[in-house]
N, CA, C and O atoms as a Tripos MOL2 file, in Angstrom:
@<TRIPOS>MOLECULE
protein
  248   247    62     0     0
PROTEIN
NO_CHARGES

@<TRIPOS>ATOM
      1 N         103.2250  139.5260   97.1300 N.3       1 UNK1
      2 CA        103.2510  138.5210   96.0040 C.3       1 UNK1
      3 C         102.3140  137.4380   96.3390 C.2       1 UNK1
      4 O         102.2080  136.9000   97.4410 O.2       1 UNK1
      5 N         101.5970  137.1560   95.1990 N.am      2 UNK2
      6 CA        100.6150  136.2310   95.2580 C.3       2 UNK2
      7 C         101.0410  134.8540   94.6500 C.2       2 UNK2
      8 O         101.9590  134.7740   93.8340 O.2       2 UNK2
      9 N         100.3230  133.7700   95.0910 N.am      3 UNK3
     10 CA        100.6970  132.5700   94.3820 C.3       3 UNK3
     11 C          99.6090  132.2030   93.3700 C.2       3 UNK3
     12 O          99.7730  131.0930   92.8630 O.2       3 UNK3
     13 N          98.6410  132.8220   93.0040 N.am      4 UNK4
     14 CA         97.6340  132.4690   92.2420 C.3       4 UNK4
     15 C          96.7440  131.4940   93.0010 C.2       4 UNK4
     16 O          96.5100  131.6070   94.2050 O.2       4 UNK4
     17 N          96.2280  130.4630   92.1660 N.am      5 UNK5
     18 CA         95.4850  129.4400   92.7190 C.3       5 UNK5
     19 C          96.3470  128.0790   93.1900 C.2       5 UNK5
     20 O          95.8340  126.9980   93.4780 O.2       5 UNK5
     21 N          97.7220  128.3800   93.1980 N.am      6 UNK6
     22 CA         98.4390  127.3360   93.6590 C.3       6 UNK6
     23 C          97.9040  126.8890   95.2570 C.2       6 UNK6
     24 O          97.7090  125.7320   95.6290 O.2       6 UNK6
     25 N          97.7500  127.9800   95.9750 N.am      7 UNK7
     26 CA         97.5720  127.4130   97.3760 C.3       7 UNK7
     27 C          96.2310  126.5890   97.5060 C.2       7 UNK7
     28 O          96.1280  125.6060   98.2400 O.2       7 UNK7
     29 N          95.2680  127.0630   96.7600 N.am      8 UNK8
     30 CA         94.1570  126.3110   96.6960 C.3       8 UNK8
     31 C          94.1320  125.2780   95.9980 C.2       8 UNK8
     32 O          93.2110  124.5850   96.4300 O.2       8 UNK8
     33 N          94.7670  124.6490   94.9290 N.am      9 UNK9
     34 CA         95.1660  123.4920   94.3780 C.3       9 UNK9
     35 C          95.7430  122.6520   95.2180 C.2       9 UNK9
     36 O          95.4160  121.4680   95.1530 O.2       9 UNK9
     37 N          96.6870  123.0640   96.1520 N.am     10 UNK10
     38 CA         97.8770  122.3950   97.1090 C.3      10 UNK10
     39 C          96.7290  122.0720   98.2400 C.2      10 UNK10
     40 O          96.7650  120.9010   98.6170 O.2      10 UNK10
     41 N          95.7800  122.8360   98.8140 N.am     11 UNK11
     42 CA         94.8990  122.4330   99.5360 C.3      11 UNK11
     43 C          93.9270  121.1650   99.3990 C.2      11 UNK11
     44 O          93.6680  120.3250  100.2610 O.2      11 UNK11
     45 N          93.4220  121.2630   97.9710 N.am     12 UNK12
     46 CA         92.3560  120.2720   97.6730 C.3      12 UNK12
     47 C          93.0830  118.9760   97.3450 C.2      12 UNK12
     48 O          92.3960  117.9610   97.2300 O.2      12 UNK12
     49 N          94.7630  118.8840   97.1370 N.am     13 UNK13
     50 CA         95.2970  117.7640   97.0060 C.3      13 UNK13
     51 C          95.6300  117.3970   98.0470 C.2      13 UNK13
     52 O          95.8170  116.1820   98.1150 O.2      13 UNK13
     53 N          95.8510  118.1660   99.2510 N.am     14 UNK14
     54 CA         96.0450  117.4630  100.6230 C.3      14 UNK14
     55 C          94.8630  116.9160  101.0470 C.2      14 UNK14
     56 O          94.9380  115.9650  101.8240 O.2      14 UNK14
     57 N          93.7130  117.3430  100.6790 N.am     15 UNK15
     58 CA         92.4140  116.8860  101.3430 C.3      15 UNK15
     59 C          92.1560  115.5760  100.4560 C.2      15 UNK15
     60 O          91.4920  114.7420  101.0710 O.2      15 UNK15
     61 N          92.4530  115.2650   99.4040 N.am     16 UNK16
     62 CA         92.2160  114.0890   98.6900 C.3      16 UNK16
     63 C          93.1790  113.0460   99.1190 C.2      16 UNK16
     64 O          92.7930  111.8780   99.1540 O.2      16 UNK16
     65 N          94.4880  113.3770   99.4730 N.am     17 UNK17
     66 CA         95.4140  112.2190   99.9640 C.3      17 UNK17
     67 C          95.0830  111.8660  101.4040 C.2      17 UNK17
     68 O          95.2290  110.7050  101.7860 O.2      17 UNK17
     69 N          94.5990  112.9100  102.2990 N.am     18 UNK18
     70 CA         94.0270  112.5090  103.5150 C.3      18 UNK18
     71 C          92.9220  111.5600  103.6130 C.2      18 UNK18
     72 O          92.8910  110.6030  104.3870 O.2      18 UNK18
     73 N          91.9390  111.9170  102.7060 N.am     19 UNK19
     74 CA         90.6560  111.1570  102.4840 C.3      19 UNK19
     75 C          90.9930  109.7200  101.9560 C.2      19 UNK19
     76 O          90.3680  108.7280  102.3310 O.2      19 UNK19
     77 N          91.8590  109.6870  101.2030 N.am     20 UNK20
     78 CA         92.4720  108.4010  100.6840 C.3      20 UNK20
     79 C          93.3130  107.4070  101.8630 C.2      20 UNK20
     80 O          93.2690  106.1770  101.8660 O.2      20 UNK20
     81 N          93.9410  108.1050  102.6690 N.am     21 UNK21
     82 CA         94.5220  107.4160  103.7270 C.3      21 UNK21
     83 C          93.3030  106.8250  104.7890 C.2      21 UNK21
     84 O          93.2830  105.6670  105.2060 O.2      21 UNK21
     85 N          92.4280  107.7420  105.0840 N.am     22 UNK22
     86 CA         91.5240  107.3070  105.9070 C.3      22 UNK22
     87 C          90.6500  106.0070  105.4440 C.2      22 UNK22
     88 O          90.2650  105.2920  106.3690 O.2      22 UNK22
     89 N          90.3590  105.6920  104.3660 N.am     23 UNK23
     90 CA         89.7490  104.6520  103.5460 C.3      23 UNK23
     91 C          90.3910  103.4040  103.6670 C.2      23 UNK23
     92 O          89.7770  102.3490  103.5100 O.2      23 UNK23
     93 N          91.9250  103.4790  104.0130 N.am     24 UNK24
     94 CA         92.7280  102.2100  103.6800 C.3      24 UNK24
     95 C          91.9930  101.4360  104.9550 C.2      24 UNK24
     96 O          91.6160  101.9770  105.9950 O.2      24 UNK24
     97 N          91.8930  100.0890  104.6220 N.am     25 UNK25
     98 CA         91.6030   99.0240  105.8700 C.3      25 UNK25
     99 C          92.8640   98.9670  106.5600 C.2      25 UNK25
    100 O          93.9240   98.9600  105.9350 O.2      25 UNK25
    101 N          92.8070   98.9240  107.8190 N.am     26 UNK26
    102 CA         94.0630   98.5700  108.5530 C.3      26 UNK26
    103 C          94.0670   97.0650  108.7270 C.2      26 UNK26
    104 O          93.0180   96.4300  108.8300 O.2      26 UNK26
    105 N          95.3030   96.4930  108.7590 N.am     27 UNK27
    106 CA         95.2060   94.8270  109.2090 C.3      27 UNK27
    107 C          95.1050   94.7730  110.5990 C.2      27 UNK27
    108 O          95.4650   95.6700  111.3610 O.2      27 UNK27
    109 N          94.4900   93.4520  110.9890 N.am     28 UNK28
    110 CA         94.4130   93.1210  112.2130 C.3      28 UNK28
    111 C          95.7300   92.3970  112.5550 C.2      28 UNK28
    112 O          96.4560   91.8740  111.7100 O.2      28 UNK28
    113 N          95.9710   92.4210  113.9230 N.am     29 UNK29
    114 CA         97.1110   91.8700  114.2840 C.3      29 UNK29
    115 C          97.3870   90.5130  113.7230 C.2      29 UNK29
    116 O          98.4310   90.1850  113.1600 O.2      29 UNK29
    117 N          96.2950   89.7240  113.9450 N.am     30 UNK30
    118 CA         96.5210   88.3860  113.6600 C.3      30 UNK30
    119 C          96.7920   88.2070  111.9470 C.2      30 UNK30
    120 O          97.4630   87.2540  111.5510 O.2      30 UNK30
    121 N          96.3150   89.0280  111.1560 N.am     31 UNK31
    122 CA         96.5010   89.1570  109.6730 C.3      31 UNK31
    123 C          97.9640   89.3850  109.4170 C.2      31 UNK31
    124 O          98.7090   88.7230  108.6950 O.2      31 UNK31
    125 N          98.2220   90.3860  110.1030 N.am     32 UNK32
    126 CA         99.8270   90.9080  110.1510 C.3      32 UNK32
    127 C         100.6740   89.7090  110.4880 C.2      32 UNK32
    128 O         101.4700   89.3100  109.6380 O.2      32 UNK32
    129 N         100.5860   89.1530  111.5470 N.am     33 UNK33
    130 CA        101.2540   87.8740  111.8830 C.3      33 UNK33
    131 C         101.5060   86.8530  111.0180 C.2      33 UNK33
    132 O         102.5460   86.2090  110.8870 O.2      33 UNK33
    133 N         100.4250   86.7520  110.4130 N.am     34 UNK34
    134 CA        100.2590   85.5890  109.5260 C.3      34 UNK34
    135 C         100.8250   85.9210  108.1650 C.2      34 UNK34
    136 O         101.2400   84.9780  107.4910 O.2      34 UNK34
    137 N         100.8890   87.1110  107.6930 N.am     35 UNK35
    138 CA        101.3870   87.8020  106.5630 C.3      35 UNK35
    139 C         103.0740   87.5620  106.8560 C.2      35 UNK35
    140 O         103.8550   87.0330  106.0650 O.2      35 UNK35
    141 N         103.3890   88.0790  108.1540 N.am     36 UNK36
    142 CA        104.6970   88.1810  108.2520 C.3      36 UNK36
    143 C         105.5040   86.7140  108.3430 C.2      36 UNK36
    144 O         106.6320   86.5420  107.8810 O.2      36 UNK36
    145 N         104.7480   85.7390  108.9960 N.am     37 UNK37
    146 CA        105.2070   84.4470  108.8910 C.3      37 UNK37
    147 C         105.2580   83.9110  107.4540 C.2      37 UNK37
    148 O         106.2910   83.3070  107.1660 O.2      37 UNK37
    149 N         104.2120   84.0410  106.3960 N.am     38 UNK38
    150 CA        104.2300   83.6700  105.1650 C.3      38 UNK38
    151 C         105.4660   84.1270  104.5560 C.2      38 UNK38
    152 O         106.2000   83.3330  103.9690 O.2      38 UNK38
    153 N         105.7670   85.4890  104.6740 N.am     39 UNK39
    154 CA        106.9330   86.1580  104.1540 C.3      39 UNK39
    155 C         108.3770   85.4200  104.5980 C.2      39 UNK39
    156 O         109.3100   85.2180  103.8210 O.2      39 UNK39
    157 N         108.3510   85.1020  105.8660 N.am     40 UNK40
    158 CA        109.6520   84.7070  106.4770 C.3      40 UNK40
    159 C         109.8810   83.3620  105.9160 C.2      40 UNK40
    160 O         111.0290   82.9500  105.7560 O.2      40 UNK40
    161 N         108.6520   82.5250  105.5530 N.am     41 UNK41
    162 CA        108.9200   81.1820  105.2770 C.3      41 UNK41
    163 C         109.4000   81.1890  103.8010 C.2      41 UNK41
    164 O         110.2140   80.3790  103.3590 O.2      41 UNK41
    165 N         108.6810   82.4170  102.9120 N.am     42 UNK42
    166 CA        109.2280   82.2770  101.5630 C.3      42 UNK42
    167 C         110.7710   82.7010  101.4200 C.2      42 UNK42
    168 O         111.4280   82.3560  100.4370 O.2      42 UNK42
    169 N         111.2490   83.3870  102.3500 N.am     43 UNK43
    170 CA        112.5850   83.8440  102.4020 C.3      43 UNK43
    171 C         113.5910   82.5310  102.9620 C.2      43 UNK43
    172 O         114.7230   82.3930  102.4990 O.2      43 UNK43
    173 N         113.1330   81.7620  103.8230 N.am     44 UNK44
    174 CA        113.8020   80.6310  104.1830 C.3      44 UNK44
    175 C         114.1130   79.6930  103.2470 C.2      44 UNK44
    176 O         115.1730   79.0680  103.2090 O.2      44 UNK44
    177 N         112.8770   79.5520  102.2240 N.am     45 UNK45
    178 CA        112.8600   78.4750  101.0180 C.3      45 UNK45
    179 C         113.9480   79.2060  100.1560 C.2      45 UNK45
    180 O         114.8630   78.4970   99.7380 O.2      45 UNK45
    181 N         113.9550   80.4960   99.8510 N.am     46 UNK46
    182 CA        114.8560   81.1330   98.8970 C.3      46 UNK46
    183 C         116.2280   80.8900   99.5930 C.2      46 UNK46
    184 O         117.1230   80.6000   98.8000 O.2      46 UNK46
    185 N         116.5250   80.9360  100.6840 N.am     47 UNK47
    186 CA        117.8430   80.7910  101.2730 C.3      47 UNK47
    187 C         118.4390   79.3250  101.0910 C.2      47 UNK47
    188 O         119.5890   79.1100  100.7070 O.2      47 UNK47
    189 N         117.5080   78.3490  101.4180 N.am     48 UNK48
    190 CA        117.7970   77.0450  101.2770 C.3      48 UNK48
    191 C         118.1880   76.7940  100.0450 C.2      48 UNK48
    192 O         119.2620   76.2160   99.8800 O.2      48 UNK48
    193 N         117.4250   77.1640   98.9840 N.am     49 UNK49
    194 CA        117.5480   76.7670   97.5010 C.3      49 UNK49
    195 C         119.1440   77.3440   97.1800 C.2      49 UNK49
    196 O         120.0390   76.6310   96.7250 O.2      49 UNK49
    197 N         119.2680   78.6330   97.4850 N.am     50 UNK50
    198 CA        120.5910   79.2600   97.3340 C.3      50 UNK50
    199 C         121.7690   78.6930   97.8670 C.2      50 UNK50
    200 O         122.8440   78.6980   97.2670 O.2      50 UNK50
    201 N         121.5560   78.1350   99.1430 N.am     51 UNK51
    202 CA        122.7640   77.3090   99.6730 C.3      51 UNK51
    203 C         122.8390   75.9640   98.9570 C.2      51 UNK51
    204 O         123.9500   75.4680   98.7730 O.2      51 UNK51
    205 N         121.8700   75.4130   98.5900 N.am     52 UNK52
    206 CA        122.0250   73.9420   97.7920 C.3      52 UNK52
    207 C         122.6720   74.3220   96.4190 C.2      52 UNK52
    208 O         123.4770   73.5630   95.8770 O.2      52 UNK52
    209 N         122.3420   75.3810   95.9350 N.am     53 UNK53
    210 CA        122.9960   75.7610   94.6080 C.3      53 UNK53
    211 C         124.4490   75.8190   94.6960 C.2      53 UNK53
    212 O         125.2540   75.2660   93.9470 O.2      53 UNK53
    213 N         124.7000   76.6150   95.7820 N.am     54 UNK54
    214 CA        126.1830   77.0910   96.1240 C.3      54 UNK54
    215 C         127.0400   75.7900   96.3760 C.2      54 UNK54
    216 O         128.1150   75.5340   95.8340 O.2      54 UNK54
    217 N         126.2810   74.9160   97.4160 N.am     55 UNK55
    218 CA        127.0740   73.6120   97.5350 C.3      55 UNK55
    219 C         127.0640   72.8020   96.2450 C.2      55 UNK55
    220 O         128.1630   72.2950   96.0200 O.2      55 UNK55
    221 N         126.2650   72.5780   95.4670 N.am     56 UNK56
    222 CA        126.6090   72.0780   94.1490 C.3      56 UNK56
    223 C         127.2440   72.2940   93.2020 C.2      56 UNK56
    224 O         127.6870   71.4450   92.4290 O.2      56 UNK56
    225 N         127.4150   73.8070   93.1140 N.am     57 UNK57
    226 CA        128.6590   74.1070   92.1590 C.3      57 UNK57
    227 C         129.7280   74.1210   92.9710 C.2      57 UNK57
    228 O         130.7200   73.8160   92.3090 O.2      57 UNK57
    229 N         130.0150   74.3480   94.1900 N.am     58 UNK58
    230 CA        131.4610   74.1700   94.7000 C.3      58 UNK58
    231 C         131.8490   72.6550   94.9430 C.2      58 UNK58
    232 O         133.0260   72.3070   95.0330 O.2      58 UNK58
    233 N         130.7280   71.7290   95.0470 N.am     59 UNK59
    234 CA        130.9990   70.2970   95.1560 C.3      59 UNK59
    235 C         131.2820   69.7770   93.8020 C.2      59 UNK59
    236 O         132.1440   68.9000   93.7320 O.2      59 UNK59
    237 N         130.7780   70.1160   92.8550 N.am     60 UNK60
    238 CA        130.9750   69.6380   91.3650 C.3      60 UNK60
    239 C         132.2710   69.9390   90.8690 C.2      60 UNK60
    240 O         132.8180   69.1690   90.0810 O.2      60 UNK60
    241 N         132.8520   71.0620   91.2840 N.am     61 UNK61
    242 CA        133.9410   71.4550   90.6670 C.3      61 UNK61
    243 C         135.4680   70.7220   91.0000 C.2      61 UNK61
    244 O         136.5460   70.9860   90.4670 O.2      61 UNK61
    245 N         135.2110   69.8520   91.9190 N.am     62 UNK62
    246 CA        136.3740   68.9280   92.2720 C.3      62 UNK62
    247 C         136.6360   67.8840   91.4340 C.2      62 UNK62
    248 O         137.5640   67.1130   91.6790 O.2      62 UNK62
@<TRIPOS>BOND
     1     1     2 1
     2     2     3 1
     3     3     4 2
     4     3     5 am
     5     5     6 1
     6     6     7 1
     7     7     8 2
     8     7     9 am
     9     9    10 1
    10    10    11 1
    11    11    12 2
    12    11    13 am
    13    13    14 1
    14    14    15 1
    15    15    16 2
    16    15    17 am
    17    17    18 1
    18    18    19 1
    19    19    20 2
    20    19    21 am
    21    21    22 1
    22    22    23 1
    23    23    24 2
    24    23    25 am
    25    25    26 1
    26    26    27 1
    27    27    28 2
    28    27    29 am
    29    29    30 1
    30    30    31 1
    31    31    32 2
    32    31    33 am
    33    33    34 1
    34    34    35 1
    35    35    36 2
    36    35    37 am
    37    37    38 1
    38    38    39 1
    39    39    40 2
    40    39    41 am
    41    41    42 1
    42    42    43 1
    43    43    44 2
    44    43    45 am
    45    45    46 1
    46    46    47 1
    47    47    48 2
    48    47    49 am
    49    49    50 1
    50    50    51 1
    51    51    52 2
    52    51    53 am
    53    53    54 1
    54    54    55 1
    55    55    56 2
    56    55    57 am
    57    57    58 1
    58    58    59 1
    59    59    60 2
    60    59    61 am
    61    61    62 1
    62    62    63 1
    63    63    64 2
    64    63    65 am
    65    65    66 1
    66    66    67 1
    67    67    68 2
    68    67    69 am
    69    69    70 1
    70    70    71 1
    71    71    72 2
    72    71    73 am
    73    73    74 1
    74    74    75 1
    75    75    76 2
    76    75    77 am
    77    77    78 1
    78    78    79 1
    79    79    80 2
    80    79    81 am
    81    81    82 1
    82    82    83 1
    83    83    84 2
    84    83    85 am
    85    85    86 1
    86    86    87 1
    87    87    88 2
    88    87    89 am
    89    89    90 1
    90    90    91 1
    91    91    92 2
    92    91    93 am
    93    93    94 1
    94    94    95 1
    95    95    96 2
    96    95    97 am
    97    97    98 1
    98    98    99 1
    99    99   100 2
   100    99   101 am
   101   101   102 1
   102   102   103 1
   103   103   104 2
   104   103   105 am
   105   105   106 1
   106   106   107 1
   107   107   108 2
   108   107   109 am
   109   109   110 1
   110   110   111 1
   111   111   112 2
   112   111   113 am
   113   113   114 1
   114   114   115 1
   115   115   116 2
   116   115   117 am
   117   117   118 1
   118   118   119 1
   119   119   120 2
   120   119   121 am
   121   121   122 1
   122   122   123 1
   123   123   124 2
   124   123   125 am
   125   125   126 1
   126   126   127 1
   127   127   128 2
   128   127   129 am
   129   129   130 1
   130   130   131 1
   131   131   132 2
   132   131   133 am
   133   133   134 1
   134   134   135 1
   135   135   136 2
   136   135   137 am
   137   137   138 1
   138   138   139 1
   139   139   140 2
   140   139   141 am
   141   141   142 1
   142   142   143 1
   143   143   144 2
   144   143   145 am
   145   145   146 1
   146   146   147 1
   147   147   148 2
   148   147   149 am
   149   149   150 1
   150   150   151 1
   151   151   152 2
   152   151   153 am
   153   153   154 1
   154   154   155 1
   155   155   156 2
   156   155   157 am
   157   157   158 1
   158   158   159 1
   159   159   160 2
   160   159   161 am
   161   161   162 1
   162   162   163 1
   163   163   164 2
   164   163   165 am
   165   165   166 1
   166   166   167 1
   167   167   168 2
   168   167   169 am
   169   169   170 1
   170   170   171 1
   171   171   172 2
   172   171   173 am
   173   173   174 1
   174   174   175 1
   175   175   176 2
   176   175   177 am
   177   177   178 1
   178   178   179 1
   179   179   180 2
   180   179   181 am
   181   181   182 1
   182   182   183 1
   183   183   184 2
   184   183   185 am
   185   185   186 1
   186   186   187 1
   187   187   188 2
   188   187   189 am
   189   189   190 1
   190   190   191 1
   191   191   192 2
   192   191   193 am
   193   193   194 1
   194   194   195 1
   195   195   196 2
   196   195   197 am
   197   197   198 1
   198   198   199 1
   199   199   200 2
   200   199   201 am
   201   201   202 1
   202   202   203 1
   203   203   204 2
   204   203   205 am
   205   205   206 1
   206   206   207 1
   207   207   208 2
   208   207   209 am
   209   209   210 1
   210   210   211 1
   211   211   212 2
   212   211   213 am
   213   213   214 1
   214   214   215 1
   215   215   216 2
   216   215   217 am
   217   217   218 1
   218   218   219 1
   219   219   220 2
   220   219   221 am
   221   221   222 1
   222   222   223 1
   223   223   224 2
   224   223   225 am
   225   225   226 1
   226   226   227 1
   227   227   228 2
   228   227   229 am
   229   229   230 1
   230   230   231 1
   231   231   232 2
   232   231   233 am
   233   233   234 1
   234   234   235 1
   235   235   236 2
   236   235   237 am
   237   237   238 1
   238   238   239 1
   239   239   240 2
   240   239   241 am
   241   241   242 1
   242   242   243 1
   243   243   244 2
   244   243   245 am
   245   245   246 1
   246   246   247 1
   247   247   248 2
@<TRIPOS>SUBSTRUCTURE
     1 UNK1         2 RESIDUE 1 A UNK
     2 UNK2         6 RESIDUE 1 A UNK
     3 UNK3        10 RESIDUE 1 A UNK
     4 UNK4        14 RESIDUE 1 A UNK
     5 UNK5        18 RESIDUE 1 A UNK
     6 UNK6        22 RESIDUE 1 A UNK
     7 UNK7        26 RESIDUE 1 A UNK
     8 UNK8        30 RESIDUE 1 A UNK
     9 UNK9        34 RESIDUE 1 A UNK
    10 UNK10       38 RESIDUE 1 A UNK
    11 UNK11       42 RESIDUE 1 A UNK
    12 UNK12       46 RESIDUE 1 A UNK
    13 UNK13       50 RESIDUE 1 A UNK
    14 UNK14       54 RESIDUE 1 A UNK
    15 UNK15       58 RESIDUE 1 A UNK
    16 UNK16       62 RESIDUE 1 A UNK
    17 UNK17       66 RESIDUE 1 A UNK
    18 UNK18       70 RESIDUE 1 A UNK
    19 UNK19       74 RESIDUE 1 A UNK
    20 UNK20       78 RESIDUE 1 A UNK
    21 UNK21       82 RESIDUE 1 A UNK
    22 UNK22       86 RESIDUE 1 A UNK
    23 UNK23       90 RESIDUE 1 A UNK
    24 UNK24       94 RESIDUE 1 A UNK
    25 UNK25       98 RESIDUE 1 A UNK
    26 UNK26      102 RESIDUE 1 A UNK
    27 UNK27      106 RESIDUE 1 A UNK
    28 UNK28      110 RESIDUE 1 A UNK
    29 UNK29      114 RESIDUE 1 A UNK
    30 UNK30      118 RESIDUE 1 A UNK
    31 UNK31      122 RESIDUE 1 A UNK
    32 UNK32      126 RESIDUE 1 A UNK
    33 UNK33      130 RESIDUE 1 A UNK
    34 UNK34      134 RESIDUE 1 A UNK
    35 UNK35      138 RESIDUE 1 A UNK
    36 UNK36      142 RESIDUE 1 A UNK
    37 UNK37      146 RESIDUE 1 A UNK
    38 UNK38      150 RESIDUE 1 A UNK
    39 UNK39      154 RESIDUE 1 A UNK
    40 UNK40      158 RESIDUE 1 A UNK
    41 UNK41      162 RESIDUE 1 A UNK
    42 UNK42      166 RESIDUE 1 A UNK
    43 UNK43      170 RESIDUE 1 A UNK
    44 UNK44      174 RESIDUE 1 A UNK
    45 UNK45      178 RESIDUE 1 A UNK
    46 UNK46      182 RESIDUE 1 A UNK
    47 UNK47      186 RESIDUE 1 A UNK
    48 UNK48      190 RESIDUE 1 A UNK
    49 UNK49      194 RESIDUE 1 A UNK
    50 UNK50      198 RESIDUE 1 A UNK
    51 UNK51      202 RESIDUE 1 A UNK
    52 UNK52      206 RESIDUE 1 A UNK
    53 UNK53      210 RESIDUE 1 A UNK
    54 UNK54      214 RESIDUE 1 A UNK
    55 UNK55      218 RESIDUE 1 A UNK
    56 UNK56      222 RESIDUE 1 A UNK
    57 UNK57      226 RESIDUE 1 A UNK
    58 UNK58      230 RESIDUE 1 A UNK
    59 UNK59      234 RESIDUE 1 A UNK
    60 UNK60      238 RESIDUE 1 A UNK
    61 UNK61      242 RESIDUE 1 A UNK
    62 UNK62      246 RESIDUE 1 A UNK
């Protein structure tokens, strides 16, 4: 049983995917740490805002 040209097209597709993965620039450790810290700060701000909204809604109902 033959698969026609499917094997060839799959091989080409895999080569393109591998080439794309090689060209991606990798983040340095310092850049990664800065990005993680910025993301954490955004999440802390969201948490604080949500807690304030919850406190305001529960405190205003009395």
